[in-house]
C-alpha positions as CSV (number, residue, x, y, z in Angstrom):
1,M,-37.8,4.2,3.7
2,T,-37.4,4.7,7.4
3,Y,-35.1,2.6,9.6
4,T,-36.5,0.7,12.5
5,P,-34.5,1.1,15.7
6,E,-33.1,-2.4,15.3
7,Q,-31.9,-1.6,11.7
8,W,-30.3,1.6,12.9
9,L,-28.5,-0.2,15.8
10,A,-27.4,-2.9,13.4
11,A,-26.0,-0.3,11.0
12,Q,-24.2,1.5,13.8
13,K,-22.7,-1.8,15.1
14,A,-21.5,-2.7,11.6
15,Q,-19.8,0.7,11.3
16,V,-18.1,0.3,14.7
17,E,-16.9,-3.2,13.7
18,T,-15.5,-1.8,10.5
19,L,-13.7,1.0,12.4
20,F,-12.1,-1.5,14.8
21,G,-11.2,-3.8,11.9
22,L,-9.4,-0.9,10.1
23,T,-7.7,0.1,13.3
24,Q,-6.5,-3.4,13.8
25,T,-5.2,-3.5,10.2
26,A,-3.4,-0.2,10.8
27,F,-1.7,-1.5,14.0
28,E,-0.7,-4.7,12.2
29,G,1.0,-2.6,9.5
30,V,2.8,-0.5,12.0
31,E,3.9,-3.6,13.9
32,K,5.3,-5.1,10.7
33,L,7.1,-1.9,10.0
34,V,8.6,-1.8,13.5
35,E,9.7,-5.4,13.2
36,L,11.4,-4.7,9.8
37,N,13.2,-1.6,11.2
38,L,14.4,-3.5,14.3
39,Q,15.7,-6.4,12.1
40,V,17.5,-3.9,9.8
41,T,19.0,-2.1,12.8
42,K,20.1,-5.3,14.5
43,T,21.7,-6.6,11.2
44,S,23.3,-3.2,10.5
45,L,25.0,-3.0,13.9
46,S,26.3,-6.6,13.5
47,E,27.6,-5.8,10.0
48,L,29.1,-2.5,11.2
49,A,31.1,-4.4,13.9
50,E,32.4,-6.9,11.3
51,T,33.3,-4.1,8.8
52,T,35.1,-2.2,11.5
53,K,37.1,-5.2,12.5
54,A,38.0,-5.9,8.9
55,A,39.0,-2.3,8.3
56,L,41.2,-2.2,11.3
57,S,43.0,-5.3,10.2
58,V,43.8,-3.9,6.7
59,K,47.6,-3.7,6.1
60,D,47.8,-1.7,2.9
61,P,45.7,0.7,0.7
62,Q,45.1,-1.9,-1.9
63,E,43.4,-4.2,0.6
64,L,41.3,-1.2,1.8
65,L,40.1,-0.5,-1.7
66,T,39.2,-4.2,-2.2
67,L,37.3,-4.2,1.1
68,Q,35.4,-1.0,0.1
69,A,34.5,-2.4,-3.3
70,G,33.2,-5.6,-1.6
71,L,30.9,-3.6,0.6
72,L,29.3,-1.4,-2.0
73,Q,27.2,-4.1,-3.8
74,P,25.7,-5.8,-0.7
75,S,24.7,-2.3,0.7
76,A,22.7,-1.5,-2.4
77,E,21.1,-4.9,-2.5
78,K,20.1,-4.6,1.2
79,A,18.7,-1.1,0.6
80,A,16.7,-2.4,-2.3
81,A,15.5,-5.4,-0.2
82,Y,14.5,-3.0,2.6
83,S,12.6,-0.9,0.1
84,R,10.8,-3.9,-1.3
85,H,9.8,-5.1,2.3
86,L,8.6,-1.6,3.1
87,Y,6.6,-1.3,-0.1
88,D,5.0,-4.8,0.5
89,I,3.9,-3.7,4.0
90,L,2.4,-0.5,2.9
91,A,0.8,-2.1,-0.2
92,G,-0.7,-4.9,1.9
93,T,-2.1,-2.4,4.5
94,N,-3.5,-0.2,1.7
95,A,-5.1,-3.2,0.0
96,E,-7.0,-4.0,3.2
97,F,-8.2,-0.5,3.6
98,T,-9.2,-0.4,-0.1
99,K,-11.1,-3.7,0.2
100,V,-13.1,-2.4,3.2
101,A,-13.8,0.9,1.5
102,E,-15.0,-0.8,-1.6
103,S,-17.2,-3.1,0.4
104,T,-18.6,-0.3,2.5
105,L,-19.3,1.8,-0.6
106,A,-20.9,-1.0,-2.4
107,D,-23.3,-1.5,0.5
108,A,-24.0,2.2,0.6
109,Q,-24.7,2.2,-3.1
110,K,-27.2,-0.7,-2.7
111,T,-28.9,1.1,0.2
112,T,-29.1,4.3,-1.9
113,L,-30.6,2.5,-4.9
114,S,-33.1,0.7,-2.6
115,L,-34.1,4.0,-1.1
116,V,-34.6,5.6,-4.5
117,D,-36.6,2.6,-5.7
118,T,-38.8,2.7,-2.6
119,A,-39.3,6.5,-3.0
120,V,-40.2,6.0,-6.7
121,K,-42.7,3.4,-5.9
122,N,-44.3,5.6,-3.3
123,A,-44.1,8.8,-5.3
124,P,-47.2,10.6,-6.4
125,A,-48.3,10.3,-9.9
126,G,-46.6,12.7,-12.3
127,T,-43.2,12.5,-10.7
128,E,-41.8,9.9,-13.0
129,S,-39.4,12.3,-14.7
130,A,-38.0,13.4,-11.3
131,A,-37.6,9.8,-10.3
132,A,-35.8,9.0,-13.6
133,L,-33.5,12.0,-13.0
134,V,-32.6,10.8,-9.5
135,R,-32.0,7.3,-10.8
136,S,-29.8,8.7,-13.5
137,A,-27.8,10.8,-11.0
138,V,-27.3,7.8,-8.8
139,S,-26.2,5.7,-11.7
140,A,-23.8,8.5,-12.9
141,A,-22.3,8.8,-9.5
142,N,-21.7,5.0,-9.3
143,N,-20.1,5.0,-12.8
144,A,-17.9,7.9,-11.8
145,F,-16.8,6.1,-8.7
146,E,-16.0,2.9,-10.6
147,S,-14.0,4.9,-13.1
148,V,-12.0,6.6,-10.3
149,Q,-11.5,3.2,-8.6
150,K,-10.2,1.6,-11.9
151,A,-7.8,4.6,-12.5
152,A,-6.5,4.3,-8.9
153,K,-5.8,0.6,-9.3
154,Q,-4.0,1.2,-12.6
155,A,-2.0,4.0,-11.1
156,A,-1.0,1.7,-8.2
157,E,0.1,-1.0,-10.7
158,V,2.1,1.5,-12.7
159,A,3.7,2.8,-9.5
160,E,4.6,-0.8,-8.4
161,A,6.1,-1.6,-11.8
162,N,8.2,1.6,-11.8
163,F,9.3,0.9,-8.2
164,Q,10.5,-2.5,-9.2
165,A,12.3,-1.2,-12.3
166,V,14.1,1.6,-10.4
167,T,15.1,-0.9,-7.7
168,N,16.5,-3.4,-10.2
169,T,18.3,-0.6,-12.1
170,A,19.9,0.6,-8.9
171,V,21.1,-2.8,-7.9
172,K,22.5,-3.5,-11.4
173,A,24.3,-0.2,-11.5
174,T,25.9,-0.9,-8.1
175,Q,26.9,-4.4,-9.3
176,T,28.5,-2.9,-12.4
177,T,30.3,-0.2,-10.3
178,G,31.5,-2.8,-7.8
179,R,32.9,-5.0,-10.6
180,A,34.6,-2.0,-12.2
181,K,36.3,-1.0,-8.9
182,R,37.4,-4.6,-8.3
183,T,38.8,-4.8,-11.8
184,A,40.6,-1.5,-11.4
185,A,42.0,-2.6,-8.0
């Protein structure tokens, strides 16, 4: 199958549009990351000022220990929340890239199968076994890609579950430590 100039231009236009769409998605992800970091920095500076004022107004060591214990748990929870936001931004951006890649690859697979079918129809007599071999190779490649794609999705789901478990464990451990310090104080 040969492409007409119009088909070739349309394919090139679609590729350029895909590229610009992915570029826009990447910039949106970076923009969200910058916004998150600015918000965290702004909040941290404000909290640092409050903590410094509180520390300077402490009158005895016991009060200082109580202040310190009170700061530990919120810090761990904020770190966990930041990690969750960061993960959400990265996962969302990655999902967009994956969706485009899957769509683009699906179109490429359809085009390849169409080309193979056209070539088989126009092939000289006696080449049926070669055509069957090509079809089999294309089918095997498609199956391999689908297997890799499923494995990647499963790995991403496992990674997300592990991330959530580690975050929850860290927050619970900090809460337990904070309670123990307050009880000891």
